[in-house]
MIKOLMI-171523 format. One record per residue (C-alpha): x, y, z; residue in three letters. Coordinates in nm, 3 decimals. Layout:
<rs>
<xx=X, yy=Y, zz=Z, code=ALA>
...
</rs>
This chain:
<rs>
<xx=-12.087, yy=-8.395, zz=8.355, code=MET>
<xx=-11.937, yy=-8.688, zz=8.187, code=ALA>
<xx=-11.716, yy=-8.733, zz=8.480, code=LEU>
<xx=-12.010, yy=-8.706, zz=8.717, code=TRP>
<xx=-12.197, yy=-8.979, zz=8.518, code=LYS>
<xx=-11.908, yy=-9.213, zz=8.611, code=LYS>
<xx=-11.885, yy=-9.122, zz=8.960, code=ILE>
<xx=-12.256, yy=-9.177, zz=8.999, code=GLN>
<xx=-12.239, yy=-9.527, zz=8.856, code=LYS>
<xx=-11.980, yy=-9.603, zz=9.123, code=ILE>
<xx=-12.198, yy=-9.449, zz=9.411, code=GLY>
<xx=-12.484, yy=-9.695, zz=9.294, code=ARG>
<xx=-12.253, yy=-9.997, zz=9.304, code=LEU>
<xx=-12.159, yy=-9.891, zz=9.651, code=LEU>
<xx=-12.513, yy=-9.868, zz=9.755, code=LEU>
<xx=-12.567, yy=-10.223, zz=9.624, code=CYS>
<xx=-12.275, yy=-10.347, zz=9.835, code=PHE>
<xx=-12.390, yy=-10.165, zz=10.136, code=LYS>
<xx=-12.549, yy=-10.482, zz=10.301, code=PRO>
<xx=-12.220, yy=-10.681, zz=10.267, code=ILE>
<xx=-12.027, yy=-10.424, zz=10.461, code=PHE>
<xx=-12.265, yy=-10.418, zz=10.765, code=SER>
<xx=-12.629, yy=-10.506, zz=10.815, code=VAL>
<xx=-12.654, yy=-10.268, zz=11.102, code=LYS>
<xx=-12.474, yy=-9.980, zz=10.947, code=MET>
<xx=-12.626, yy=-9.642, zz=11.035, code=ASN>
<xx=-12.786, yy=-9.423, zz=10.783, code=ASN>
<xx=-12.511, yy=-9.174, zz=10.747, code=SER>
<xx=-12.362, yy=-9.391, zz=10.467, code=PHE>
<xx=-12.684, yy=-9.373, zz=10.265, code=SER>
<xx=-12.744, yy=-9.010, zz=10.339, code=LYS>
<xx=-12.392, yy=-8.929, zz=10.202, code=PHE>
<xx=-12.440, yy=-9.136, zz=9.890, code=LEU>
<xx=-12.786, yy=-8.981, zz=9.820, code=ILE>
<xx=-12.630, yy=-8.624, zz=9.850, code=LEU>
<xx=-12.338, yy=-8.742, zz=9.652, code=PHE>
<xx=-12.541, yy=-8.855, zz=9.371, code=LEU>
<xx=-12.789, yy=-8.572, zz=9.357, code=LEU>
<xx=-12.521, yy=-8.300, zz=9.374, code=PHE>
<xx=-12.454, yy=-8.255, zz=9.016, code=PRO>
<xx=-12.847, yy=-8.241, zz=8.962, code=ILE>
<xx=-12.880, yy=-7.984, zz=9.233, code=MET>
<xx=-12.595, yy=-7.765, zz=9.088, code=VAL>
<xx=-12.722, yy=-7.790, zz=8.732, code=SER>
<xx=-13.074, yy=-7.673, zz=8.837, code=GLY>
<xx=-12.956, yy=-7.346, zz=8.979, code=SER>
<xx=-13.081, yy=-7.042, zz=8.789, code=THR>
<xx=-13.136, yy=-6.666, zz=8.770, code=LEU>
<xx=-12.800, yy=-6.529, zz=8.670, code=TRP>
<xx=-12.675, yy=-6.811, zz=8.902, code=GLY>
<xx=-12.467, yy=-6.705, zz=9.197, code=LYS>
<xx=-12.190, yy=-6.549, zz=9.004, code=THR>
<xx=-12.404, yy=-6.304, zz=8.807, code=GLY>
<xx=-12.587, yy=-6.156, zz=9.106, code=HIS>
<xx=-12.269, yy=-6.121, zz=9.299, code=ARG>
<xx=-12.100, yy=-5.943, zz=9.010, code=VAL>
<xx=-12.393, yy=-5.687, zz=9.019, code=THR>
<xx=-12.392, yy=-5.665, zz=9.387, code=GLY>
<xx=-12.013, yy=-5.600, zz=9.392, code=GLN>
<xx=-12.029, yy=-5.328, zz=9.132, code=ILE>
<xx=-12.312, yy=-5.161, zz=9.300, code=ALA>
<xx=-12.125, yy=-5.173, zz=9.636, code=GLN>
<xx=-11.853, yy=-4.957, zz=9.466, code=ASN>
<xx=-12.081, yy=-4.669, zz=9.375, code=HIS>
<xx=-12.308, yy=-4.606, zz=9.685, code=LEU>
<xx=-12.327, yy=-4.269, zz=9.848, code=THR>
<xx=-12.223, yy=-4.233, zz=10.197, code=GLY>
<xx=-12.574, yy=-4.222, zz=10.334, code=LYS>
<xx=-12.679, yy=-4.529, zz=10.141, code=ALA>
<xx=-12.359, yy=-4.711, zz=10.266, code=LYS>
<xx=-12.466, yy=-4.642, zz=10.633, code=ARG>
<xx=-12.818, yy=-4.753, zz=10.584, code=ALA>
<xx=-12.718, yy=-5.067, zz=10.408, code=LEU>
<xx=-12.457, yy=-5.150, zz=10.663, code=ASN>
<xx=-12.704, yy=-5.112, zz=10.937, code=ASP>
<xx=-12.975, yy=-5.324, zz=10.788, code=LEU>
<xx=-12.768, yy=-5.580, zz=10.633, code=LEU>
<xx=-12.560, yy=-5.620, zz=10.973, code=ASP>
<xx=-12.243, yy=-5.524, zz=10.785, code=GLY>
<xx=-12.276, yy=-5.774, zz=10.501, code=HIS>
<xx=-12.197, yy=-5.679, zz=10.151, code=SER>
<xx=-12.447, yy=-5.648, zz=9.848, code=LEU>
<xx=-12.266, yy=-5.943, zz=9.687, code=ALA>
<xx=-12.320, yy=-6.156, zz=10.000, code=PHE>
<xx=-12.695, yy=-6.111, zz=10.016, code=VAL>
<xx=-12.759, yy=-6.088, zz=9.637, code=SER>
<xx=-12.862, yy=-6.455, zz=9.612, code=THR>
<xx=-13.112, yy=-6.453, zz=9.910, code=TYR>
<xx=-13.424, yy=-6.450, zz=9.688, code=ALA>
<xx=-13.294, yy=-6.772, zz=9.515, code=ASP>
<xx=-13.182, yy=-6.924, zz=9.836, code=ASP>
<xx=-13.523, yy=-6.906, zz=9.995, code=ILE>
<xx=-13.697, yy=-7.099, zz=9.710, code=LYS>
<xx=-13.609, yy=-7.426, zz=9.917, code=ALA>
<xx=-13.876, yy=-7.308, zz=10.166, code=ASP>
<xx=-14.236, yy=-7.358, zz=10.037, code=ARG>
<xx=-14.327, yy=-7.074, zz=10.270, code=THR>
<xx=-14.187, yy=-6.836, zz=10.008, code=TYR>
<xx=-14.361, yy=-6.990, zz=9.703, code=SER>
<xx=-14.575, yy=-6.697, zz=9.651, code=LYS>
<xx=-14.277, yy=-6.489, zz=9.559, code=TYR>
<xx=-14.178, yy=-6.710, zz=9.270, code=SER>
<xx=-14.352, yy=-6.480, zz=9.000, code=ALA>
<xx=-14.149, yy=-6.191, zz=9.123, code=TRP>
<xx=-13.846, yy=-6.300, zz=8.947, code=HIS>
<xx=-13.961, yy=-6.232, zz=8.589, code=TYR>
<xx=-14.226, yy=-6.105, zz=8.360, code=VAL>
<xx=-14.373, yy=-6.224, zz=8.038, code=ASN>
<xx=-14.531, yy=-6.011, zz=7.767, code=TYR>
<xx=-14.552, yy=-6.033, zz=7.392, code=PRO>
<xx=-14.243, yy=-5.943, zz=7.189, code=LEU>
<xx=-14.277, yy=-5.599, zz=7.033, code=GLY>
<xx=-14.485, yy=-5.466, zz=7.319, code=MET>
<xx=-14.399, yy=-5.229, zz=7.603, code=SER>
<xx=-14.444, yy=-5.340, zz=7.960, code=TYR>
<xx=-14.684, yy=-5.047, zz=8.032, code=LYS>
<xx=-14.910, yy=-5.172, zz=7.749, code=ASP>
<xx=-14.912, yy=-5.539, zz=7.850, code=SER>
<xx=-15.175, yy=-5.730, zz=8.043, code=GLU>
<xx=-15.030, yy=-5.776, zz=8.394, code=LYS>
<xx=-15.029, yy=-6.102, zz=8.586, code=SER>
<xx=-15.261, yy=-6.140, zz=8.883, code=LYS>
<xx=-14.954, yy=-6.299, zz=9.060, code=TYR>
<xx=-14.750, yy=-5.995, zz=9.005, code=GLY>
<xx=-14.414, yy=-5.969, zz=8.820, code=ASP>
<xx=-14.061, yy=-5.837, zz=8.854, code=ILE>
<xx=-14.169, yy=-5.475, zz=8.813, code=ILE>
<xx=-14.450, yy=-5.476, zz=9.060, code=THR>
<xx=-14.217, yy=-5.661, zz=9.293, code=ALA>
<xx=-13.950, yy=-5.401, zz=9.262, code=ILE>
<xx=-14.185, yy=-5.128, zz=9.329, code=GLU>
<xx=-14.334, yy=-5.303, zz=9.636, code=GLU>
<xx=-13.979, yy=-5.378, zz=9.767, code=CYS>
<xx=-13.888, yy=-4.997, zz=9.736, code=LYS>
<xx=-14.199, yy=-4.902, zz=9.913, code=SER>
<xx=-14.149, yy=-5.141, zz=10.205, code=MET>
<xx=-13.782, yy=-5.046, zz=10.249, code=VAL>
<xx=-13.847, yy=-4.683, zz=10.224, code=LYS>
<xx=-14.111, yy=-4.682, zz=10.507, code=ASN>
<xx=-13.905, yy=-4.680, zz=10.826, code=GLU>
<xx=-14.245, yy=-4.739, zz=11.012, code=LYS>
<xx=-14.212, yy=-5.099, zz=10.900, code=ASN>
<xx=-14.049, yy=-5.362, zz=11.107, code=SER>
<xx=-13.668, yy=-5.397, zz=11.079, code=ARG>
<xx=-13.748, yy=-5.760, zz=10.972, code=GLU>
<xx=-13.976, yy=-5.672, zz=10.688, code=ASP>
<xx=-13.736, yy=-5.381, zz=10.572, code=ARG>
<xx=-13.437, yy=-5.627, zz=10.560, code=VAL>
<xx=-13.643, yy=-5.911, zz=10.369, code=PHE>
<xx=-13.756, yy=-5.668, zz=10.101, code=TYR>
<xx=-13.423, yy=-5.508, zz=10.082, code=LEU>
<xx=-13.267, yy=-5.842, zz=10.001, code=LYS>
<xx=-13.529, yy=-5.918, zz=9.742, code=MET>
<xx=-13.480, yy=-5.598, zz=9.578, code=LEU>
<xx=-13.109, yy=-5.632, zz=9.540, code=ILE>
<xx=-13.167, yy=-5.964, zz=9.382, code=HIS>
<xx=-13.453, yy=-5.852, zz=9.159, code=LEU>
<xx=-13.263, yy=-5.563, zz=9.005, code=ILE>
<xx=-13.006, yy=-5.823, zz=8.887, code=GLY>
<xx=-13.271, yy=-6.061, zz=8.737, code=ASP>
<xx=-13.413, yy=-5.758, zz=8.559, code=LEU>
<xx=-13.097, yy=-5.744, zz=8.349, code=HIS>
<xx=-13.094, yy=-6.104, zz=8.250, code=GLN>
<xx=-13.288, yy=-6.082, zz=7.912, code=PRO>
<xx=-13.466, yy=-6.411, zz=7.933, code=MET>
<xx=-13.642, yy=-6.279, zz=8.252, code=HIS>
<xx=-13.818, yy=-6.021, zz=8.045, code=ALA>
<xx=-13.946, yy=-6.283, zz=7.807, code=SER>
<xx=-14.270, yy=-6.451, zz=7.662, code=ARG>
<xx=-14.490, yy=-6.703, zz=7.835, code=ALA>
<xx=-14.550, yy=-6.952, zz=7.568, code=GLU>
<xx=-14.201, yy=-7.109, zz=7.614, code=ASP>
<xx=-14.155, yy=-7.029, zz=7.984, code=LYS>
<xx=-13.903, yy=-6.764, zz=7.921, code=GLY>
<xx=-13.705, yy=-6.984, zz=7.689, code=GLY>
<xx=-13.701, yy=-7.278, zz=7.925, code=ASN>
<xx=-13.871, yy=-7.487, zz=7.660, code=ASP>
<xx=-13.627, yy=-7.409, zz=7.389, code=ILE>
<xx=-13.380, yy=-7.696, zz=7.412, code=GLN>
<xx=-13.028, yy=-7.668, zz=7.299, code=VAL>
<xx=-12.683, yy=-7.823, zz=7.334, code=GLN>
<xx=-12.423, yy=-7.637, zz=7.532, code=TRP>
<xx=-12.068, yy=-7.791, zz=7.461, code=PHE>
<xx=-12.245, yy=-8.127, zz=7.411, code=GLY>
<xx=-12.466, yy=-8.125, zz=7.715, code=GLU>
<xx=-12.850, yy=-8.067, zz=7.723, code=GLY>
<xx=-12.953, yy=-7.733, zz=7.822, code=SER>
<xx=-13.217, yy=-7.453, zz=7.709, code=ASN>
<xx=-13.204, yy=-7.087, zz=7.610, code=LEU>
<xx=-13.296, yy=-6.962, zz=7.957, code=HIS>
<xx=-13.026, yy=-7.167, zz=8.120, code=ARG>
<xx=-12.776, yy=-7.058, zz=7.870, code=VAL>
<xx=-12.828, yy=-6.705, zz=7.981, code=TRP>
<xx=-12.869, yy=-6.775, zz=8.359, code=ASP>
<xx=-12.562, yy=-6.998, zz=8.390, code=LYS>
<xx=-12.398, yy=-7.142, zz=8.093, code=ASN>
<xx=-12.252, yy=-6.839, zz=7.947, code=LEU>
<xx=-12.115, yy=-6.683, zz=8.256, code=ILE>
<xx=-11.978, yy=-7.021, zz=8.392, code=GLU>
<xx=-11.807, yy=-7.091, zz=8.068, code=SER>
<xx=-11.618, yy=-6.768, zz=8.103, code=TYR>
<xx=-11.446, yy=-6.908, zz=8.395, code=GLY>
<xx=-11.380, yy=-6.592, zz=8.616, code=MET>
<xx=-11.484, yy=-6.547, zz=8.975, code=THR>
<xx=-11.742, yy=-6.272, zz=9.055, code=TYR>
<xx=-11.475, yy=-6.051, zz=9.203, code=THR>
<xx=-11.267, yy=-6.090, zz=8.892, code=GLU>
<xx=-11.557, yy=-6.006, zz=8.668, code=LEU>
<xx=-11.671, yy=-5.716, zz=8.882, code=ALA>
<xx=-11.327, yy=-5.566, zz=8.889, code=THR>
<xx=-11.296, yy=-5.584, zz=8.498, code=GLU>
<xx=-11.644, yy=-5.446, zz=8.425, code=LEU>
<xx=-11.638, yy=-5.169, zz=8.671, code=ASP>
<xx=-11.399, yy=-4.965, zz=8.456, code=LYS>
<xx=-11.639, yy=-4.718, zz=8.298, code=LEU>
<xx=-11.616, yy=-4.328, zz=8.331, code=SER>
<xx=-11.855, yy=-4.131, zz=8.547, code=LYS>
<xx=-12.008, yy=-3.991, zz=8.226, code=LYS>
<xx=-12.073, yy=-4.352, zz=8.085, code=GLU>
<xx=-12.210, yy=-4.484, zz=8.418, code=ARG>
<xx=-12.456, yy=-4.188, zz=8.436, code=LYS>
<xx=-12.579, yy=-4.280, zz=8.090, code=LYS>
<xx=-12.641, yy=-4.624, zz=8.173, code=ILE>
<xx=-12.832, yy=-4.514, zz=8.501, code=GLN>
<xx=-13.066, yy=-4.301, zz=8.299, code=GLU>
<xx=-13.430, yy=-4.402, zz=8.275, code=GLY>
<xx=-13.670, yy=-4.584, zz=8.503, code=THR>
<xx=-13.728, yy=-4.959, zz=8.571, code=ILE>
<xx=-14.004, yy=-4.951, zz=8.301, code=TYR>
<xx=-13.742, yy=-4.837, zz=8.051, code=ASP>
<xx=-13.494, yy=-5.102, zz=8.181, code=TRP>
<xx=-13.735, yy=-5.395, zz=8.153, code=VAL>
<xx=-13.833, yy=-5.291, zz=7.787, code=ASP>
<xx=-13.468, yy=-5.290, zz=7.707, code=GLU>
<xx=-13.419, yy=-5.640, zz=7.826, code=SER>
<xx=-13.721, yy=-5.733, zz=7.645, code=HIS>
<xx=-13.603, yy=-5.605, zz=7.325, code=GLN>
<xx=-13.257, yy=-5.799, zz=7.374, code=ILE>
<xx=-13.465, yy=-6.103, zz=7.457, code=CYS>
<xx=-13.644, yy=-6.083, zz=7.113, code=GLY>
<xx=-13.301, yy=-6.071, zz=6.936, code=LYS>
<xx=-13.196, yy=-6.384, zz=7.122, code=LEU>
<xx=-13.507, yy=-6.571, zz=7.029, code=TYR>
<xx=-13.442, yy=-6.464, zz=6.672, code=ASP>
<xx=-13.090, yy=-6.606, zz=6.676, code=SER>
<xx=-13.145, yy=-6.945, zz=6.812, code=VAL>
<xx=-13.294, yy=-7.268, zz=6.662, code=LYS>
<xx=-13.431, yy=-7.554, zz=6.858, code=VAL>
<xx=-13.165, yy=-7.814, zz=6.918, code=GLY>
<xx=-12.891, yy=-7.582, zz=6.819, code=GLU>
<xx=-12.551, yy=-7.692, zz=6.924, code=LYS>
<xx=-12.402, yy=-7.388, zz=7.111, code=MET>
<xx=-12.028, yy=-7.365, zz=7.203, code=GLY>
<xx=-11.739, yy=-7.138, zz=7.129, code=TYR>
<xx=-11.911, yy=-6.940, zz=6.853, code=GLN>
<xx=-12.192, yy=-6.849, zz=7.071, code=TYR>
<xx=-11.960, yy=-6.717, zz=7.353, code=THR>
<xx=-11.767, yy=-6.526, zz=7.110, code=TYR>
<xx=-12.089, yy=-6.375, zz=6.973, code=ASN>
<xx=-12.274, yy=-6.294, zz=7.315, code=TYR>
<xx=-12.020, yy=-6.254, zz=7.593, code=ASN>
<xx=-11.992, yy=-5.881, zz=7.538, code=ASP>
<xx=-12.360, yy=-5.855, zz=7.564, code=LEU>
<xx=-12.350, yy=-6.064, zz=7.887, code=LEU>
<xx=-12.099, yy=-5.823, zz=8.025, code=PHE>
<xx=-12.301, yy=-5.516, zz=7.933, code=GLN>
<xx=-12.601, yy=-5.658, zz=8.106, code=GLN>
<xx=-12.397, yy=-5.740, zz=8.437, code=LEU>
<xx=-12.253, yy=-5.375, zz=8.420, code=GLN>
<xx=-12.598, yy=-5.222, zz=8.380, code=LYS>
<xx=-12.740, yy=-5.430, zz=8.650, code=GLY>
<xx=-12.453, yy=-5.313, zz=8.896, code=GLY>
<xx=-12.463, yy=-4.948, zz=8.806, code=PHE>
<xx=-12.849, yy=-4.932, zz=8.810, code=ARG>
<xx=-12.857, yy=-5.112, zz=9.145, code=LEU>
<xx=-12.640, yy=-4.857, zz=9.288, code=ALA>
<xx=-12.863, yy=-4.574, zz=9.147, code=GLN>
<xx=-13.179, yy=-4.739, zz=9.297, code=VAL>
<xx=-13.038, yy=-4.784, zz=9.637, code=LEU>
<xx=-12.883, yy=-4.440, zz=9.649, code=ASN>
<xx=-13.222, yy=-4.288, zz=9.557, code=ASP>
<xx=-13.395, yy=-4.507, zz=9.812, code=LEU>
<xx=-13.180, yy=-4.406, zz=10.107, code=PHE>
<xx=-13.136, yy=-4.026, zz=9.989, code=ASP>
</rs>
């Protein structure tokens, strides 16, 4: 980001000199510079496993679909892969029409408590959203448009379910208010797990998916055991350990990646294998 700061300064100087070049210059110059200057801000604001994490879970799941599920998904998704549509639920956030789905990406409840025993949000949460998506996709009487929409949401939400900070606590907004330093740049605990860890590893989603999809059938079946209620409590418990391990203002870097990359990979694996299980059951 230090490089981007220098580039931004140059961009601002160019804006200052624009009148000198041409009084009647069209707006394309200004539009380009505005996008140019905002680009690092837009990128740094991306969240929710980032695109890489969701595509990893999608790619792993794609490899473990039954023939029946493959055919149904191929039809509903017009031949697109799970990885391709896995970021849809984040992409639509730019449209305020979809604001009511914001609460679907996470759930907050007190640490040490199970989801079933917790007070539920009137706006819904990731668990109620997953159940609704499954119901909408399963019912073939629903319009194709609705089934496709909820299918894309479901694919994304199963990924989010395995990002520990999405099964978090409300008082710090899922770790967003816990400020830390990531290799000298400002970040927060939520962003570390959404984006920083996986991006710092430096592999593409296809490379990661290939490396993580090497478990035996017995190991995969073990991961796929349980329900979404078990899975959210599992993520919630991991989240509690992450809270215990961090200090506000902590300088994170190579030691943190060394300590937590394995956990990151495990959660991506679980998200992928469990997504396959959910989809196979849905189209069985």
